[in-house]
C-alpha positions as CSV (number, residue, x, y, z in Angstrom):
1,M,99.1,83.0,84.8
2,L,102.8,84.9,85.0
3,K,105.5,83.4,87.4
4,T,107.2,85.5,89.8
5,I,110.9,86.2,90.0
6,G,112.7,88.1,93.0
7,W,115.3,90.9,92.6
8,K,118.1,88.2,91.9
9,E,117.8,84.9,90.5
10,T,120.4,82.5,89.6
11,I,119.8,81.6,85.5
12,D,121.5,79.5,83.0
13,L,122.7,79.9,79.4
14,P,121.8,76.9,77.8
15,D,123.5,77.8,74.1
16,L,127.0,79.2,76.0
17,G,127.2,75.8,78.3
18,L,126.9,78.6,81.4
19,S,124.4,77.5,84.7
20,G,124.6,79.2,88.1
21,I,125.2,82.8,86.9
22,S,124.0,85.4,89.3
23,A,121.3,87.9,87.7
24,K,120.2,91.0,89.1
25,V,116.7,91.8,87.9
26,D,116.6,95.3,86.9
27,T,113.6,96.8,85.9
28,G,115.4,100.4,85.0
29,A,117.4,98.7,82.0
30,R,115.4,98.2,79.1
31,T,118.1,95.5,77.9
32,S,119.8,92.6,79.8
33,V,123.5,92.4,79.8
34,L,126.2,89.7,79.9
35,H,129.4,90.6,81.2
36,C,132.0,89.7,78.3
37,S,135.4,90.7,77.4
38,H,137.2,90.4,74.2
39,I,134.0,91.6,72.7
40,Q,134.8,92.5,68.7
41,L,133.3,92.1,65.6
42,V,134.4,89.7,63.0
43,K,133.8,89.0,59.4
44,K,133.2,85.5,58.3
45,G,132.5,85.4,54.3
46,R,129.5,87.8,54.1
47,K,128.1,87.4,57.4
48,Q,129.3,88.8,60.8
49,Y,129.8,87.6,63.8
50,V,130.5,88.8,67.3
51,E,133.4,87.0,68.9
52,F,133.5,87.3,72.8
53,R,134.4,86.0,76.4
54,P,131.8,85.5,78.5
55,L,131.9,85.8,82.3
56,D,135.8,85.6,83.5
57,E,137.6,83.5,86.4
58,R,135.9,86.4,89.4
59,F,132.5,84.8,88.1
60,G,133.8,81.1,87.8
61,S,133.7,80.6,83.9
62,P,136.3,79.1,81.7
63,Q,138.0,81.3,79.6
64,T,136.3,80.2,76.4
65,H,136.1,82.3,73.2
66,Y,132.4,82.3,71.5
67,T,131.4,83.1,68.3
68,L,127.7,83.8,67.3
69,P,125.8,85.5,64.5
70,F,126.1,89.4,64.9
71,H,122.2,90.5,65.5
72,S,122.7,94.0,66.3
73,E,124.3,96.8,67.4
74,R,122.3,99.3,69.7
75,K,122.9,102.7,71.5
76,I,122.1,101.7,75.3
77,R,122.5,104.2,78.1
78,N,124.5,102.7,81.2
79,S,123.8,103.4,84.5
80,F,125.8,106.5,84.5
81,G,123.7,107.9,81.8
82,Q,126.1,107.7,79.0
83,E,125.3,106.5,75.9
84,E,127.6,103.8,74.3
85,N,127.3,100.9,71.3
86,R,126.7,97.5,72.4
87,Y,126.5,94.6,70.0
88,I,123.6,92.2,70.6
89,I,123.2,88.8,70.3
90,N,120.3,86.0,70.2
91,T,120.5,83.3,73.0
92,T,118.4,81.1,75.7
93,I,117.9,81.2,79.3
94,R,116.9,78.8,81.1
95,L,114.6,79.9,84.5
96,F,112.3,77.5,86.6
97,N,113.4,74.9,84.4
98,E,111.9,76.4,81.0
99,I,113.7,77.8,78.1
100,H,113.3,81.5,76.9
101,T,114.9,83.2,74.1
102,I,116.8,86.5,74.9
103,E,118.8,89.2,73.5
104,L,121.7,90.3,75.5
105,S,124.0,92.8,75.2
106,L,127.9,92.3,76.0
107,R,129.7,94.5,78.0
108,D,132.4,94.4,80.5
109,R,131.1,94.3,83.8
110,S,133.7,93.4,85.7
111,G,133.3,96.5,88.5
112,M,129.8,95.2,89.1
113,E,128.3,92.9,91.3
114,F,126.0,90.8,88.9
115,P,127.8,89.9,85.9
116,V,123.9,89.5,84.2
117,L,121.2,91.8,84.2
118,L,117.9,91.0,83.3
119,G,116.0,93.8,82.1
120,R,112.4,94.9,81.4
121,S,112.3,93.8,77.6
122,F,113.0,90.3,78.4
123,I,110.7,90.2,81.8
124,R,107.8,91.7,80.2
125,R,104.7,89.2,79.7
126,K,106.9,86.7,81.1
127,F,107.2,87.6,84.8
128,L,106.1,89.5,87.6
129,V,108.7,90.8,90.2
130,D,108.6,90.5,93.7
131,V,111.5,92.7,94.9
132,S,111.3,91.3,98.7
133,R,112.6,87.8,97.6
134,A,115.3,86.5,95.8
135,N,116.4,83.2,93.6
136,L,112.6,82.3,93.6
137,S,113.3,80.4,90.0
138,K,115.4,77.8,91.9
139,K,113.0,77.1,95.2
């Protein structure tokens, strides 16, 4: 049985130590997105990592740098229809007090209302979306 989520949810990203993040559920977006700054690819030995600062003061996050294994780089069409290359990380997300794995693309979303978008590749086979309701995972 699939759980139902609303058009926006409050999520936690436990691997990053972040909680209470506002996320917009966006069935028009394939890939989920996390607002970050200072995004760069770094090499340590033979392995590649992505270094970034998630969220910012506006979204209530301490300015901590994270370094996670580089998963992939993808061409993603933004909301204006332009293609851009984005780094992808694998991490975990908590919804309904359950942990799920999620692929997140990293992008500066400082001009947007929500620091996280949950795209359909994450939603598919896990949740139904009721666009008339919000924050169902916290009730």
